C-alpha positions in Angstrom: 13.1 67.0 9.0 9.2 65.4 8.4 11.3 62.5 6.1 13.5 61.6 8.7 10.6 61.6 11.6 8.7 59.0 8.9 11.8 56.6 8.7 12.4 56.9 12.7 8.5 56.4 13.4 8.5 53.5 10.8 11.3 51.9 12.7 9.9 52.4 16.5 6.1 50.7 15.1 8.4 47.3 13.7 9.9 47.2 17.0 6.9 47.3 18.9 5.1 44.7 17.0 8.2 42.6 16.8 7.8 42.7 20.8 4.3 43.0 20.5 4.4 39.7 18.5 7.1 37.8 20.7 4.5 38.4 23.7 1.3 37.9 22.6 -1.8 35.8 24.3 -1.2 31.8 23.2 -4.8 31.6 22.0 -3.8 33.8 19.3 -0.3 32.3 18.5 -1.9 29.4 16.2 -4.1 32.0 14.4 -0.8 34.4 13.7 1.5 31.6 12.4 -0.8 30.2 10.0 -0.2 33.2 8.1 3.5 31.4 8.1 5.7 29.6 5.6 7.2 27.8 8.8 4.1 26.8 11.0 5.6 24.5 13.2 8.9 26.6 13.1 6.4 29.8 14.6 4.3 27.8 16.6 7.6 26.3 18.2 9.0 29.6 19.4 5.8 31.6 19.8 4.3 29.1 22.6 7.3 29.2 24.6 7.1 33.1 24.6 3.6 33.5 24.9 1.5 34.8 28.1 -2.4 33.1 29.2 -4.6 36.0 28.5 -6.8 36.7 31.7 -9.8 38.2 29.3 -9.0 35.2 27.0 -11.9 34.4 24.2 -13.0 30.6 24.2 -10.7 28.8 21.5 -12.3 25.3 20.4 -7.9 23.9 19.3 -6.2 26.1 22.4 -6.5 24.1 25.8 -3.9 24.9 28.3 -3.7 23.8 32.6 -1.9 25.6 35.6 0.1 22.8 36.8 1.2 23.8 41.0 1.1 19.8 42.0 2.7 17.0 41.2 -0.7 15.4 39.0 -0.7 16.7 35.4 -3.4 15.7 33.6 -5.2 17.8 30.9 -8.8 16.6 29.1 -9.4 18.4 26.1 -12.9 16.7 25.6 -12.1 16.1 22.1 -10.4 13.1 22.2 -7.3 13.6 23.2 -5.9 13.3 27.2 -2.6 14.6 28.3 -0.5 13.1 31.0 2.8 14.5 32.4 5.0 13.2 34.4 6.5 14.4 37.4 9.9 13.9 36.0 8.9 16.9 33.2 7.3 18.7 35.8 10.6 18.9 37.6 13.0 19.5 34.5 10.5 22.3 33.4 10.6 24.1 37.4 14.2 23.6 37.1 15.4 24.8 33.9 13.2 28.1 34.7 14.9 28.1 38.5 12.1 27.9 40.0 11.6 25.5 43.1 9.2 22.9 42.9 5.9 24.2 43.6 6.6 26.4 41.4 3.3 27.2 38.6 4.0 25.7 35.0 1.5 26.9 31.9 0.4 23.2 29.9 -0.3 24.4 26.8 -1.8 22.3 24.4 -3.1 22.9 20.7 -5.1 20.9 18.3 -3.2 21.6 14.6 -4.4 20.7 11.0 -2.7 18.4 9.0 -1.6 20.2 6.1 0.8 22.4 8.1 2.9 19.5 8.7 4.4 18.5 4.7 7.1 16.1 4.7 10.1 16.6 3.4 11.5 14.6 0.0 12.5 10.8 0.5 16.4 11.4 -0.6 17.0 13.8 2.6 16.2 11.1 4.6 18.9 8.8 5.7 18.1 7.6 8.6 15.8 4.6 9.8 13.6 6.3 12.8 12.2 8.7 9.9 8.9 7.8 8.6 8.1 8.5 4.7 4.5 8.2 3.9 3.4 10.4 0.8 0.0 10.3 1.3 0.3 10.4 5.7 -3.2 9.4 7.2 -3.1 10.8 10.5 -5.7 10.0 13.2 -8.7 12.4 13.4 -6.6 14.6 10.6 -5.4 16.6 13.2 -1.9 17.0 15.3 -1.4 17.8 19.0 1.3 20.2 19.8 2.0 19.7 23.5 4.6 22.4 25.4 5.8 22.8 29.1 7.6 25.9 30.3 9.5 28.2 28.7 12.1 25.6 27.2 12.6 22.3 25.5 11.6 19.3 27.5 13.0 15.9 26.7 15.5 13.2 27.6 13.1 11.7 30.2 13.1 8.4 31.7 9.6 8.7 32.9 8.1 8.8 29.4 5.0 11.6 29.2 1.1 9.7 27.6 -0.6 10.8 25.0 -3.6 8.9 25.0 -5.5 9.4 21.4 -9.0 8.1 22.0 -10.0 5.5 19.1 -13.4 5.9 17.9 -12.9 3.2 14.6 -12.0 -0.2 16.7 -10.3 -1.7 13.5 -7.7 1.0 12.6 -4.1 0.1 13.3 -1.3 3.1 14.3 2.2 4.2 15.3 2.8 6.8 17.5 4.8 9.9 15.2 6.9 13.1 16.3 7.3 15.7 14.0 10.9 16.3 13.6 11.8 20.0 12.5 14.7 20.5 9.8 16.7 23.7 9.1 15.3 24.4 6.2 11.9 25.2 7.6 10.5 21.3 6.5 10.8 18.3 8.7 9.5 14.5 8.9 7.4 11.9 11.2 9.9 10.3 13.3 9.1 7.1 15.9 12.2 7.3 18.2 11.7 8.2 21.7 8.0 7.3 21.3 6.7 3.7 21.9 2.8 2.8 21.2 0.5 0.8 23.2 -3.1 -0.2 22.7 -5.5 0.3 25.5 -9.2 -1.1 24.9 -8.9 0.4 21.8 -7.0 4.0 22.3 -3.6 4.6 20.9 -1.5 5.5 24.1 1.8 8.0 23.1 4.4 7.2 25.4 7.4 9.7 24.7 10.8 10.7 26.5 10.1 14.5 25.1 7.3 17.2 23.8 6.8 18.2 20.6 4.2 17.9 17.8 2.0 14.4 18.3 0.3 12.2 15.9 -0.9 8.9 15.3 -0.1 7.2 11.8 -2.7 5.4 10.5 -2.8 2.7 8.0 -6.4 0.8 8.6 -5.4 -1.6 5.8 -2.8 -3.4 8.1 -4.3 -6.4 9.9 -3.7 -7.2 13.6 0.5 -8.2 14.0 -1.0 -12.1 15.2 -1.8 -12.2 11.2 1.2 -10.5 9.8 3.4 -13.3 10.3 1.0 -16.4 8.9 0.5 -13.7 5.9 3.9 -13.5 5.7 5.3 -16.7 5.2 2.0 -17.8 2.9 2.8 -14.9 0.2 6.7 -16.1 1.0 5.8 -20.1 0.4 3.3 -19.8 -1.9 5.8 -17.4 -4.8 8.5 -19.9 -4.4 6.2 -22.2 -5.2 4.7 -20.1 -8.2 8.7 -19.5 -9.1 9.4 -23.1 -9.4 6.2 -24.4 -11.2 6.4 -21.3 -13.9 10.3 -21.9 -14.4 8.8 -25.8 -14.9 6.0 -24.8 -17.5 8.3 -22.8 -19.8 11.0 -25.7 -19.7 8.4 -28.5 -20.5 6.8 -25.7 -23.2 10.5 -25.3 -24.8 11.1 -29.0 -24.8 8.1 -29.9 -26.9 9.1 -31.6 -30.1 6.6 -29.5 -32.3 7.7 -26.5 -33.9 4.5 -24.9 -33.8 2.0 -25.0 -30.9 -1.6 -23.4 -30.3 -1.6 -19.4 -29.8 -3.5 -20.5 -26.3 -0.8 -22.3 -25.3 1.9 -19.7 -26.0 -0.9 -17.0 -24.5 -0.6 -19.0 -21.3 3.6 -19.6 -21.3 3.6 -15.8 -21.7 1.5 -15.2 -18.7 3.8 -17.8 -17.0 6.9 -15.8 -17.7 5.0 -12.8 -16.2 4.0 -14.2 -12.9 7.4 -15.7 -12.7 9.0 -12.6 -12.8 6.5 -11.3 -10.5 7.1 -13.2 -7.7 10.9 -13.1 -8.2 11.0 -9.3 -8.1 8.4 -9.5 -5.1 10.6 -11.6 -3.3 13.8 -9.7 -4.1 11.6 -6.1 -3.0 11.1 -7.5 0.3 15.2 -8.9 1.0 16.5 -5.8 -0.4 14.0 -3.5 1.5 15.5 -4.5 4.5 18.9 -2.8 3.9 19.8 1.1 4.4 22.3 2.9 1.9 20.8 1.2 -1.4 17.9 3.6 -2.2 19.5 3.2 -5.6 19.0 -0.5 -6.0 15.0 0.2 -4.1 14.3 2.3 -6.6 15.5 -0.2 -9.3 13.5 -2.8 -7.8 10.8 -1.3 -7.1 10.5 -0.1 -11.1 11.1 -3.9 -11.9 8.1 -5.3 -9.6 5.9 -2.2 -10.8 6.6 -3.4 -14.3 6.1 -7.1 -13.2 2.9 -6.5 -11.8 1.5 -4.7 -14.8 2.5 -6.8 -17.5 0.8 -10.2 -15.4 -1.9 -7.6 -15.5 -2.0 -7.0 -19.5 -1.3 -10.6 -20.0 -4.5 -11.5 -18.0 -6.0 -8.8 -20.0 -4.8 -10.6 -23.5 -6.2 -14.1 -22.2 -9.7 -12.1 -22.0 -9.0 -11.0 -25.5 -8.2 -14.4 -26.9 -11.3 -16.0 -25.7 -13.1 -13.4 -27.1 -12.4 -14.0 -30.6 -12.4 -17.9 -30.0 -16.3 -17.3 -28.3 -18.0 -14.1 -29.9 -15.7 -13.8 -33.8 -15.3 -17.5 -34.0 -15.1 -17.0 -37.9 -12.5 -14.7 -39.7 -10.3 -14.2 -36.3 -7.2 -14.9 -38.4 -4.9 -11.7 -37.8 -1.6 -11.1 -39.4 1.4 -11.6 -37.1 -1.1 -12.2 -34.0 1.4 -13.5 -31.4 4.1 -10.6 -32.2 1.1 -7.9 -32.2 0.2 -9.6 -28.3 3.7 -9.4 -27.5 4.1 -5.6 -27.9 1.1 -5.1 -26.3 1.9 -7.1 -23.5 5.3 -6.0 -22.6 5.6 -2.9 -24.5 2.6 -1.2 -22.8 4.1 -1.8 -18.9 7.6 -0.9 -20.6 6.5 2.3 -21.5 4.2 3.2 -18.0 7.1 2.4 -16.0 9.3 4.5 -17.8 7.1 7.7 -17.1 6.4 6.7 -13.5 10.6 6.5 -13.5 11.3 9.6 -15.1 9.2 11.3 -11.8 10.7 9.1 -9.1 8.2 7.6 -7.2 9.7 4.5 -6.2 11.3 3.9 -3.3 11.4 1.7 0.1 7.6 1.7 1.2 6.7 0.7 4.6 3.7 -0.8 6.4 3.2 0.2 10.0 1.0 -1.3 13.1 0.3 0.5 16.1 1.9 -2.4 17.9 5.7 -2.1 20.1 6.7 1.1 17.7 7.2 -1.9 14.8 7.6 -2.1 11.4 6.4 -4.4 9.4 7.2 -5.7 6.0 9.3 -3.1 4.1 9.2 -3.7 0.5 10.0 -1.5 -2.7 7.5 0.0 -4.5 5.9 3.0 -5.0 5.7 6.1 -2.7 2.8 8.0 -4.2 -0.3 7.1 -3.4 -2.2 8.6 -6.5 0.3 6.4 -8.9 -0.4 3.1 -7.2 -4.5 4.1 -7.6 -4.1 5.0 -11.1 -1.8 2.7 -12.5 -2.6 -0.3 -10.2 -5.8 -0.3 -9.0 -7.7 1.6 -11.4 -5.9 -0.8 -14.3 -6.3 -3.9 -12.4 -10.5 -2.8 -12.1 -10.2 -2.6 -15.9 -8.7 -5.6 -16.8 -11.3 -7.6 -14.5 -14.4 -5.7 -15.6 -13.4 -6.9 -19.3 -12.4 -10.5 -18.2 -15.6 -11.2 -16.0 -17.4 -10.0 -19.0 -15.8 -12.5 -21.2 -16.0 -15.7 -18.8 -20.0 -14.6 -18.1 -20.0 -15.3 -21.9 -18.5 -18.2 -21.6 -20.9 -19.5 -19.0 -24.0 -18.9 -21.6 -21.6 -20.8 -23.8 -21.6 -23.6 -22.0 -25.1 -23.5 -20.7 -26.5 -23.5 -24.4 -24.0 -26.6 -25.2 -25.1 -28.6 -21.9 -29.0 -28.0 -23.0 -28.2 -29.6 -26.1 -26.9 -32.9 -24.7 -29.2 -35.9 -24.9 -27.5 -39.0 -23.1 -27.4 -38.2 -19.3 -23.7 -40.4 -19.4 -22.1 -38.0 -21.6 -23.7 -34.9 -19.8 -22.0 -35.6 -16.6 -18.8 -36.7 -18.4 -19.7 -33.5 -20.5 -20.1 -30.7 -17.4 -17.3 -32.1 -15.3 -15.0 -31.5 -18.6 -16.7 -28.0 -18.8 -16.3 -27.0 -14.8 -12.1 -27.9 -15.3 -12.1 -25.6 -18.3 -14.0 -22.8 -16.5 -11.5 -23.4 -13.3 -8.5 -23.0 -15.4 -9.9 -20.3 -17.8 -10.7 -18.1 -14.1 -7.0 -18.7 -13.4 -5.7 -17.7 -16.6 -8.1 -14.8 -16.5 -6.8 -13.4 -13.2 -10.3 -13.9 -11.6 -8.7 -14.4 -7.9 -7.3 -10.6 -8.3 -10.8 -9.5 -8.0 -10.2 -10.3 -4.6 -8.0 -7.7 -4.1 -11.1 -4.8 -4.1 -12.8 -7.3 -1.1 -10.4 -6.7 1.8 -11.9 -3.4 3.1 -15.0 -4.1 5.2 -15.8 -6.4 8.4 -15.3 -9.8 5.9 -11.4 -7.9 5.1 -9.3 -10.4 7.2 -10.7 -13.5 5.4 -10.6 -12.0 2.2 -6.9 -11.2 2.7 -6.3 -14.7 3.7 -7.8 -16.0 0.1 -6.7 -13.1 -1.8 -3.0 -14.3 -0.5 -3.6 -17.7 -1.0 -4.8 -17.7 -4.6 -2.9 -15.4 -5.9 0.4 -16.6 -4.6 -0.3 -19.8 -6.1 -1.4 -18.8 -9.0 1.7 -20.1 -10.7 1.1 -23.5 -9.3 -2.9 -23.0 -10.7 -1.8 -21.9 -14.2 0.9 -25.0 -14.2 -1.7 -27.9 -13.9 -3.7 -25.7 -16.1 -1.0 -26.1 -18.9 -0.2 -30.0 -17.7 -4.3 -30.6 -18.8 -4.6 -28.7 -21.9 -1.2 -30.9 -23.2 -2.9 -34.3 -21.9 -6.3 -33.4 -23.7 -4.0 -32.2 -26.7 -2.2 -35.7 -27.1 -5.4 -37.8 -25.8 -6.9 -36.1 -29.0 -3.9 -37.1 -31.0 -3.8 -40.4 -30.5 -8.1 -40.3 -30.7 -7.3 -39.0 -34.3 -4.3 -41.4 -35.2 -6.4 -44.4 -33.6 -9.3 -43.6 -36.3 -6.7 -43.3 -38.9 -5.6 -46.5 -38.3 -8.7 -48.0 -38.1 -10.4 -46.5 -41.4 -6.8 -47.5 -43.6 -7.5 -51.3 -42.0 -11.8 -50.7 -43.0 -10.5 -49.7 -46.5 -8.0 -53.1 -47.0 -10.6 -55.0 -46.0 -13.1 -53.4 -48.8 -10.0 -54.0 -51.6 -10.0 -57.2 -50.4 -13.3 -58.1 -50.7 -13.8 -56.5 -54.0 -11.0 -58.8 -55.4 
C-alpha cells in the first residue's frame, strides 16, 4: 500500500512540476532553459506560455512592456531598440481573439551567442542560409522578441530592431535564427533587410524570432568592393598570361642546362599560374548552386596552390641564403629534385589532411547593405584551419624571407662602399635597386601587406595589397626578362673578349716570326 502511494505521489508531483514549468514567470524562463539541450526551442515554447510576475526581481537581460496603444517601442537601454508595427499588434490581438484595444505583452530577452549552434554545412541546401563556422555577432548577443502567445509572421509592415553600433568601422548583415526539427538551426536572411542609420544597424523583418547582426569587420564598404573585385580579376588574368608566357619562353630556350635560380623562378611562376586560375574558377563556380562537391574540390585546389606559392617563395629565400651566407660549399646532390619535392609535396600533404576533415566549401563575405552578398568563393570554412595553414605559415615564410632581404641589403651596402668611381657607383646603385625590386617580388614581400589590412590604414593597404599581389606574375615575368637579358649580355661580352684575345695572340705570333 505504501509503495502504491509512492508511485501515485511521484506521478502527481511530475504532473505538478510540468504544469508549473509551463506557466512560470517570464523572467525565469531564460535561466530554466539554459540547462536544456535545445535552448532556442525551449525559449520559443516557454516565452509564449509564461506570465509577468508582479513581484518580478530585477533581471539585466530580460525586458518587457505591456502594449495597449498603437505605438510600441521598447528601449532596452543596452543598445537595442525594438519598434513593433501596427500590423504586428493587430495580428497578435486577432490571433488571441481580442479586440483592437486588448493588452499585449512584448517580451525581449538578451541571450548569449553560445546557445545558437550552427548546423553542419551539408544540411544547408538553399541560398538563404548563412553558414559561417565561426560567426561574429554584434555584441556577442542574440535578441529574442516575442509578442503575445502565438507566432507573428508574413508582415507587410515589418518590425524594426535597432542595434546601436559603437564601432563605426564594422559592417554587418541582419539575420534571424531558423529552428530545425532536430533541435539545431542556422542563421537566415530571408524576410529581413539591413540598413545603416547614423552608423547603427536597423533590421526590418516581417516576423518575430531570435535576431542578431552578423559582423565581418574585414569587409570594406560596398563602394570599394566593385573596384577591388575588378582589380583582382584583371590582375589575375594578366598574371596568368605573363606567367604562361614565361614558362613557354623557358621551355623554348636552347640551353639544356640553366641556372638553379632561373629554374626556381619558373617553379614559382608555375605555382602563381595555378593560383590565379584556381582563384578565378573558385569565384565563378561558387555563384552556382547544387555543386557542393565541385566547390569543395576547388577550395582544396585553391588552398593547395596558395600553399605552393608560399612554399616556393620560402625556397627563393633559402636559395638566396645559400648564395649570400654560405657562398662556398653549397653543392647539394640532386638539389632541384629535393626542392621540387618540398615545394609541391608539403602543400599536398597539408591539403590531404585538411580534406579528410572536410573543411572546404563555399565561403561568403557579407556586408550590411540591403541584405547583399558579396563575392562568394570556394575556400576554407573552418577559421582555425585558415589561421594555422595560411596566416601562420605565411607569417613564418615572410619572417625568414625578410631576414634574407636584410642580409642582401647589408651585402649591397658593403659593395657600394668599395666603389671608387662615381660613374661606376651610380651604375652599380641602379643595378642593385633593380635586383632588389626583383628579388623582393620573388621573395613575396607584397604578401606582408596582408597583415596590415587591419586598423585605420586598412583600406589603402587593401588596395595596395590587391594590386601588387594580383600582378605578381607580371612582376616576376619582368624580372625573368631582366635576368635573361643580363645573361645574354654577359655571354656577348665573354665571347667578344675571347675573340679579342685570339686576335692579340695571332699578332704576337706574327711579330715573333
